[in-house]
N, C-alpha and C positions, 0 to 999 in steps of 0.2 A: 573334535578340534582338527585343524589342518596340521600337516607336518611342520610347516613354518611356526605355527603357534606353540607346537609341542617343544621345538628346539629353543623358541623364545622363553618358554617357561623354564626349561632347564637352565638356561643362562640367568635367569632372574634369581635362581637359587644362590648364586654368588653374592647376591646383595641381600640375603636374608629373607626372601620371598619364596614360599613354597608352592608347589603345584596347586594345592588346595587354595591358597591365596589368590592365585590367578583366576581360578574357577569362580571363586566367591565374587571377585571383582567383575567378572564377565556376567555372572548371574545378576548382580546388583544393577549394572548397566542395562541389562535386558528388562529387569523389573521397572527401572524408571521409564524406559522406553514405552513399556506396555501400559504403564499408568497414565502417561501423558498423551497417548495416542487417542485422537477424537476428543480431547477435552475442550477444544473450541467449538462451540455450536454456532458461532457467528464471528465475522471478521470486519474490522474498519481499517482501510488502508489510507493513510494520510501521506499523499504523494506530493513532496515538495519539488514541483517541476521547475527545472532550471539548474539543479545541482547545487546544493548547500556547501558552503566551504566547511569541510569537516574539522580543520585545524582552527577554525574560529568559532566553532560550536561545541562539539563533542570530544575533541581530541586535541587540545591544546599543546603547544611545545614551548613552554616558558623558558627553557635553557637554550633554545635555537637562536641563530642570529635574527636580528630584527625583521630582515626582509622575509624570513620564514615565519616567525612567531606572530607577526602582525601587531596590532595595537591593543588587543584585549587581554585581560587577566583571567586567571582560574579563580574559582571560588570552591570551597568545601561543599560537600553534599551531605545528606543525611546517612551515607554509607562511608565509614572511614576509608581513606585511601582512594576514593573515587572523586575526582575533581572535573568540573566542566566549565564552561564560559559564564563569566559574570552576568551575561545578559539572558541567561536562563535561570533566574533566581527561583521561580516557583517550581520548575522541574528539578532543580537541585534538592529541593525538600521532598521529593517524591521519587528519588534514585532508587529507593529499596524496592520500587515496583518495576524498574526499567532494566532491560538487558541490552548493553551496548555491543554491538558487532563492529569493532574498530579495524578490521582487516578485510573488508570487502574489497573486491578487485575484479576488473574485466579490461577489455583492450579497446573499448569504444569511447570516443569523445564527441559523438554527435547526438544532439538532443533527441531528434525524431527516431533514431534507431537504437540508442542506448536504453530508451524505455523499454524496449522489448525484452531485455535481459531481466529487469526488475519486476515486470508485470507477468512474465511468463516462466522465467528462469533459463530460457534458451536464447542463443544468439539470433540476431535478426536475419531474415532470409534476404537473398540478393534480389529483391523485387519489392516494388511498392504496392503490389496486389494485396489488398487487406485480407483476402481469403487464403493467401498462401502463408500468412503469419501463424505462428503458434498462438493457441487460445489463452487468453488471460485466465487466471486460476478461478476467477468468478464465473467464467463461462463453463469451466469444467464442472463446478459445482451445480450449475444450472442443468448441465447434460446429466449429471448423476441424480437429478430429482430432488435436489435440496430446495427448502423453502415451503411456505404454506400460504393458503388463502389467495386473495386477489392480487396481492402485491407481487411484483416481479421478484425473481430470486437473485438478481444482480442489478445494482444501480450504480451509476457513475455521476457524481457531482463535479460539474465543470463550469462553475459561475462565470458568466460573461459580463465583465464590468463595462460600463458605457465608454465607448472610444477605444475598446480592446482590439487593436490592429498591430500586427498580424496575429492570427489565432493558431500559433505553432502547436499547441496542445491537440487541435483537431487532427493534426498529421502524425502524431506520435504512434508509433508502432506497439502492438501487443495489447491494446486496450479493449480490443473486441474478441469476438469468438473465433476468428481466424478460420482454420480448416474444420472447425466444428459446424460452420454454416450460420446464417443470420438469425436462426431460431434462438441462439444463446448469446446474442449481443445483449449488452446492458441497456437498461432504461437510462438514457442520458439526459441529464437535467442541466441546461445551460442558463437557466434563470438565476438571478442573483437573490439569494434568500434573505439578504439584509435589507432589501427594498420593502417599502410598505405595501406595494402591489404584487408582491412575490405570489406566484401561483404556478403550478405544474399543469401545462395545458392539456396534456394527455389525461388528466384526472378530473377535469372540470367540465361539468355538463352545462352547455349554454342555456340561459333561462327560458328561451323560446322553444326548447326542444323537450317535450315530456318523456317520461320513462317509456310510455306506450309507444310513442312515435319511435324512440330509439330501439325499442324491441322489434318493431316492423323493420327497421333498417337492419338490424342484426340478422333477422330471418333471411332477408333478401341477400345480404352479403355472404352469408353462410352458404346458400345455395350456389352462388357464383364461385366461391372458394372451392367447394367441393368438386364443382365440374373442372377446375383448373389443377387440382391436386396432382393428377398424374402426368402433367407436363413438365414440372420442374420442382426439385426440393424447395426452391425459393417460394413457390406457391403455398406449399404445406406450411412453411414457417410463417408466411404472411397470414394464413388462416388462423394459426394458434395466436399469433400476436393480436390479430383483430379480436379474437375471443377474450384474450387478456385485457385489452383495452376496454371492451364493453363491461367486463366485471369490474374494472376500476371506476368507470363512469357511473355504474349503478350501485356501487357500494359506498353508501353514505358514511359508514363507519371508517372505511379506509380513507375517504376523502378528508373527513373532519380530523381523523386521529393522525394519520402519518404525515400529511403535508401542510397542515395549519399550525405554523410555528407560533401564532398568536395564542394557542392554548397554553403555551409555556409561560409561567410567572416572568415578569420583567427582569427580576433579579437573577433568574437562571439564564436568560437570554444574555444579560450583561456579563455574566460570568464567563461565558464562551467568547464574548467580544462582538459588539454590534458592527460587524464588518463582514464582507463576503466569506472569508475563510472560516471565521469563528461561527456563523450561522450555518454554513455548510456542514461543519462538524457536528453541530446540534442537530440538524436534519438527518445526518447518518445515524446518530444515536436513537432518534425517534423511529427510523426505519428498521434497525436491527432489532429494537424492542419489540417491534410487531411482526417479527419473523422473517425479514429479509436476511439471507445468510451472509451476503457480502455487499459492502458499499465502499467505493474508491472515491476519495475526496481529493481533487486535484487543486493545487494551489492556483489562485487566480492571477491574472495579469493586473496588478495594482501598482506597477512601478512607473518610471518616466520614460515615455516613448523615446527610442533610439538612444537611451542613456544606460538605464538598467531596469529590466523587467523580470518578473517572477524572482527566483533565487539566482538567476543568471548575472552575477555581479562582476561583469567585465570592468566596470568602473564603479566608483562610490561603494566599493566592498564594505568598508567599515561604517560608513554613514548609513547605508541601507540595512545592513544587518542590525545595527543598533536601534534604528528609528522605526522602520516599516516592517521588518521581516521577523526578527527573533522575538520581540515583545508580543506580536500577534500569535506567532506559533506557540510561545510559552503559555499564554493565556488559554488558548483553545485545547491544547494537548492535556494541560493540568486539569482543566474543567471536565474534560472527558474522562480522564482517569478517576477524578473524585465522584463524578456523576454515576459512572458505572459501579464504582466501590459502594456508593450509598444504596444503589438499587440492587445490590447482590448480584450483579452481572459480570463483574471483572473476572470472576473465577472461571467463566466459560465464555468470554469474549477475548479475541485476540486483536491487539492493536498494533499496527506496523507504521513506523515513521521513517520514511526514506526519500532520497532522490534518486535520479538516474546515474549520477557520478558524483565526484567531489570537484575539488578546485586545485589549481597549480601549487606546488609546494612554496614557490617564492612569489611575492607580490610583483606584478608587473611581468611575469613570465609568459611568454607566448607559447601555446600548444595547439592552436587551431586558426582557421582562417579569420575568426572574430577577433583573435588577439586579446590583449588586456591593457588598459591604461595603467598609469603609474600607480594608482590607488585601487586596482582591481586584480582579480584572479581569473585565469582562463580555465577552460574544461580540463577535466583530469579523471580518468577512469582507473588509474593505477592503484588508488587507495581511497576509500571513503568509509563512513559510518552508516550503518542502519540500526534502527532501534525497534525492540520488541517489548510488548507488555501484555499481561494478562494471562489468559488460560494456558497452563502447562509451561510457562516460561520461567526461567530462574531470574528472580528480581535481585537488584542490587548487584549486578554482575557485568563485568567488561570481559568480552571474549576476544582473542586476538590482540595484536599490537602492531602498530605502524612503526616504521623507522624514525630516526631522529628528525627528519624533515617532513614526516607525514606523506612521504612520496609512494612508498610501496610497503606492503605487509612484511613485518620482521618476524612474526610468529603467526601460525595458524591461518594462513590465507583462505578466504571464503569466497568461492565463486557464486554468482547468483542462482545457479541451478541448485545448489546445496542449500542456500537460504530458503528458496521456494520449496524445495523437498521437505524442509523442517516445517514450513507453513502447511503443506499438504499433510504431513504427519499429524500436526496438532488439529487439523480439520477433519482428520479420520479417513483421509484418502489413502489406502494401502500402497505399498511400494510397487506391487505388481499390477495395479489398476490399469485397465486398458479401456479405451473408448473408440467408437467408430467415427471416422472423419466423414465429411460430407460425400465422399466417394465410396464410402462403404468399406474402407480399409481399417484394420485395427491399429491403434497406436498407443504406446505407453505415454502417460501424462506426467510422470515424475521420474526422469532418469537420473536425477541427482540423488545424493544421499543426506538423510536428516542428520543434523549436528547434535549428537547426544549431549554434549556439554551445555547446550543452551536450555535443556529440559529440566524442569523442576522435579 
C-alpha cells in the first residue's frame, strides 16, 4: 500500500473500520475486477446518433420546473427505486439487466467531433484527417487479432434510408481505424436491412461469375498486390482486404448465414421491429453469433428533413421521442436482450447504448449554432446517460447522479475515456496494452481507468 493509503486506513479506524477491513475491501474489489476481465467475447454498440435527451429518457427530473422536466412522466421498473421514462415500457421491465451511467460528461457539443469521444474514449484531434484520429475500439480488437473465419472482425451498420441527405454520420470522427491504418477499418454496411432487396454487395457473387473464374481473378490480383506491397502500407492493407473479400464471396455458409435475414422467422424479425434500426440490430446479433467480435449499429436518418433528424431533436423533441424514436429503440433493445438471453449469449456479450452527448437542461435553451425551437433541446455535452448490459456488467444499477436540472454530474462524473477503458477491460484488453500505429510507433490504447463499480 502507498503511504497515502496507510494514513487513510488509520483514519478509518476512527469510524470502526480496521486495517484488515480495508485490506479485505481492496482484495474484494480486485477479485471482482479479475473475474470480470475478458468476460465479453463479443460486443454490440447501439449508437443513437444525434444525442438523445437524457432527461426525457433515462434520467427524468419530475420535481424540476416544467421547462426542465419536459412533458414526460416516470414509470417504475422491475428494480425498486429505479425509474425511467414512460415511453420505455419494455426496457423498464428489463432494468435488472441494465446498468445506467447517469453522469457521463465531456466538453464537446459538435456531432461530428463528439462521436470521437464515445467511439474511442479520446478527445478529437484538431484535424479532419481520418488517419490522424484515434482508432475505434473495434479497430483495436481487429489489430489484436480478434475474430474468426471469413467474416471481418469489425462491422459497422449505417443503414441509409432513401432520401437521407445530408449524411452527417459519414463525417463522424472515431468510427474508423485512424492511426492504425486502413487494414483495421470496419466493413461498413449502408444498405437498409428492412428492405426486401437487402443484400451486402461485398458478399454477393454475381450469377455470371463462376467460382473458377473468381479464383483466376484472385490469383492475378494477388500477384499484382504482392508486387505493390513494398511501396506503401496501404497496398498491404488492400491486399489483405482483397483476400477477405474473396473469402466472403466463396463462402456459401457465410453468405447464407450471416447476411440473409430471411432465414429468421417472421415473428423474430417483427420482435426487433420491421424498420431500419430494428433490422440492423437483428443483423448485428447474427454477426456476433457467427464470430464477429464487434458490431456498431448507427441510428439511421428516419426523421423529417430540416426539422428533426436522428435523435437531434432541436424541434419536436417530445413529439419525435414519443412517436418515432423511443418506441423503435425500446423494441429493438429489448428484443436484443431477450434474444441474447434465450440463446445463452448475454453472459458473454456486452451491449452498449449511447449517443455522442445529451440535450440542454431547459427546453428551448440555445447552446450551439443550430439552436433550439420552443419545443426542442439543443446539444449538450455537460451531462448525459450511457447504458451497459451483459457480460460482466452490474445489472439493475444506476451509477453517478446528475444535478437537479440534469445539466452536470452531481456525483461520480464519468469521462468517455473511463467508460471506454471499462469496455476494454470487459473485452479482455489489459491496461498496459500497446499497439503499433501505421508509422511503427507504439501507442497505449486505453489511457483511462476502468470503473470498478460497474462490474458485476
